[in-house]
C-alpha positions in Angstrom: 49.0 84.0 -50.5 52.6 82.6 -51.8 51.4 78.6 -51.6 54.8 77.0 -53.0 56.3 79.5 -54.1 60.5 79.9 -53.5 62.4 83.2 -52.7 66.6 81.9 -53.3 68.7 84.6 -52.5 72.4 85.1 -52.7 73.8 86.1 -50.3 77.5 88.4 -51.2 76.0 91.6 -52.7 72.4 90.8 -52.5 71.6 90.1 -48.6 74.7 92.4 -47.8 76.2 95.3 -49.6 79.2 93.6 -50.5 81.6 90.3 -50.9 81.4 88.5 -47.7 85.2 87.1 -48.0 86.6 90.3 -49.1 85.3 91.9 -46.9 86.7 90.1 -43.9 89.8 90.3 -45.1 90.3 93.7 -45.3 88.8 94.4 -42.5 91.2 92.5 -40.4 94.1 94.1 -42.7 94.8 91.1 -44.9 94.2 92.3 -47.8 98.2 92.0 -48.6 98.8 88.5 -48.3 95.3 87.4 -49.3 95.8 89.6 -52.8 100.3 88.1 -52.8 98.2 83.9 -52.2 95.5 84.1 -54.6 97.4 83.1 -58.2 98.6 79.9 -56.4 95.1 78.2 -54.8 91.5 78.1 -55.2 89.4 80.1 -53.4 88.1 78.3 -51.0 91.6 76.8 -49.7 93.1 80.7 -50.0 89.8 81.5 -47.4 91.0 78.8 -45.2 94.5 79.6 -45.0 92.9 83.4 -44.2 91.4 82.2 -41.8 93.5 80.6 -39.9 96.2 83.6 -40.6 94.2 85.6 -39.1 93.6 83.0 -36.2 97.2 83.0 -35.3 97.1 87.0 -35.1 94.4 87.1 -32.4 91.2 88.2 -34.8 88.1 87.0 -34.6 85.8 86.7 -37.1 82.6 86.5 -36.2 82.8 89.7 -34.0 84.0 91.5 -37.4 80.9 90.2 -39.7 79.2 92.1 -36.6 80.0 95.1 -38.4 79.0 94.5 -42.0 77.1 96.4 -44.1 72.8 95.3 -45.4 71.3 96.6 -47.6 68.7 98.9 -46.2 65.7 96.9 -47.9 66.7 93.5 -47.6 65.2 93.1 -43.9 61.8 94.3 -44.4 62.1 92.7 -47.8 62.5 88.7 -45.5 60.6 89.6 -43.6 57.2 90.6 -46.2 58.1 87.4 -48.2 57.8 84.9 -45.3 55.2 86.6 -44.2 52.9 85.9 -47.3 53.6 82.3 -47.3 57.0 82.1 -49.3 59.9 80.3 -48.9 63.4 81.7 -48.5 66.8 79.7 -49.2 70.0 81.0 -49.2 72.0 79.3 -52.1 75.7 81.0 -51.9 79.6 80.5 -52.9 80.2 82.4 -49.4 80.3 80.4 -46.3 77.9 78.9 -44.4 80.0 81.0 -41.0 80.0 84.0 -42.6 76.5 83.2 -43.5 74.9 82.1 -40.6 76.7 85.0 -38.4 75.1 87.6 -40.3 71.9 86.5 -40.5 71.7 85.3 -36.8 73.0 89.3 -36.3 69.9 90.5 -38.5 67.7 88.3 -36.9 66.4 86.7 -39.3 67.6 82.5 -39.0 64.4 81.5 -38.7 63.0 82.6 -42.1 65.6 80.5 -44.5 65.3 77.1 -44.4 67.2 76.1 -45.8 71.6 77.4 -47.3 73.0 75.9 -49.8 77.0 76.9 -49.2 80.4 76.2 -48.6 80.6 74.9 -45.5 81.8 76.9 -43.2 82.5 75.8 -39.0 85.1 76.4 -36.0 87.1 73.9 -35.0 88.1 72.4 -31.7 91.3 75.5 -31.5 88.6 78.1 -32.2 90.0 78.4 -36.0 87.7 78.9 -39.1 87.5 76.4 -41.3 86.2 76.9 -45.3 86.4 74.1 -47.1 84.6 74.1 -51.0 81.3 72.8 -51.7 82.5 70.4 -54.6 86.0 69.5 -54.3 87.0 70.2 -58.5 90.5 69.4 -57.4 89.8 66.0 -58.0 87.0 65.6 -59.7 89.3 64.6 -63.2 87.5 67.6 -65.1 87.7 71.6 -64.7 84.4 71.4 -64.1 83.8 68.4 -62.2 82.3 67.8 -65.9 82.1 64.2 -66.8 84.1 63.8 -70.3 81.6 63.1 -73.3 81.5 59.4 -74.0 84.1 58.3 -77.3 81.9 57.7 -80.0 
């Protein structure tokens, strides 16, 4: 038995065979706008803006996520690791809404004990909202690191 073994999966290009953010934008025909805005804002702010734009066009993100392709052997691998008693988790720079929808569509939601990713949810108007897991814009340094102490 696996005992106390924890297996951590990335999501994009590990469970699914693409980058979920780029795939959704491409699949829903918003690539030109995405590429135009990309140099002007942080990634998660851009994805939040894209979700707002797609929602205003009447596009349903949850439905398109059901068409995303996965690696063929990933579902059996996840089930086998779980059957051996491994604690399965996802750590990803995608977002919770995309991950939860896809994992549920694959019938795998019961296999993962934890998902650590950027927040993503549907607001009261039905729009997908995406925000960063950590807000680097308010951290005081480019990567959130504390400044070194003066000697």
